[in-house]
C-alpha positions, 0 to 999 in steps of 0.5 A: 461509507467505505471507499476502495482504490484499485491501483496498478504501479504503472498507471500514472507513469504519464504523470510521473516519468521516474516511477519505478515498480518499488516506488511510484506515485499515483495521480487520481483523475478525480480527487477523494475527500475525507471528512472526519476520521478515516483509516486505510488498510491494504486489502490486496497486493499482487507482486512478482519477483523478477525471474533469475534475480537473487537478492539478499533480504527478499523474504519480507517487504514493507509497504509504505505510503505518504497517505497514512500516519506514522507507526513505529517500524524497527524503532523509527516512525514511518508511514507503513501500510503493512509488512509482508512475508513472501507468500510463494516462491516467486512473489507476494500474492495476498488477499486480506480478510482482516486488514490492518487499518492505520490512521489516514494522514490526509483529508484530500487525495489526488496524488500520493506515493507508495514505496516498497522496501526490504527488511534492511531498508533498501528499495525492493528492486527485485520486484517485477512490474506491475504491482496491483494493490487494493486500498480500503478506506473506512470511517472511524470509529467503525460502527455496526448498524444493528438495524441490519441484523 
């Protein structure tokens, strides 16, 4: 069974007053439980660069979350979902047909964090609110039901 989460960066501001567009926590109204081994992939991300803001190093961003296990990023272990290159002049707008799935760290989700940094490791403060994300959770190993063919 697959699970999808459609997220908006400002949807839990009433729970977390310090949320920023580049670093935010999400509170789910109903917890999600994962038994067995699961992977998570970033299916969609839609973000805009604030107009008139020039920032060095804003050609790529790194999307991190405390729900996934660490991977090696520039020689350091970090919980990365995906690295993205800017897709157009004003933003990052992606729909991935073949997402990269990383191991899920948690068996229960009720609150978690997403944060976005630049190539030099600073927060992507040039992003404009809100950011929209779609996460896809898949049980691992990925099986194909041969009876469905």
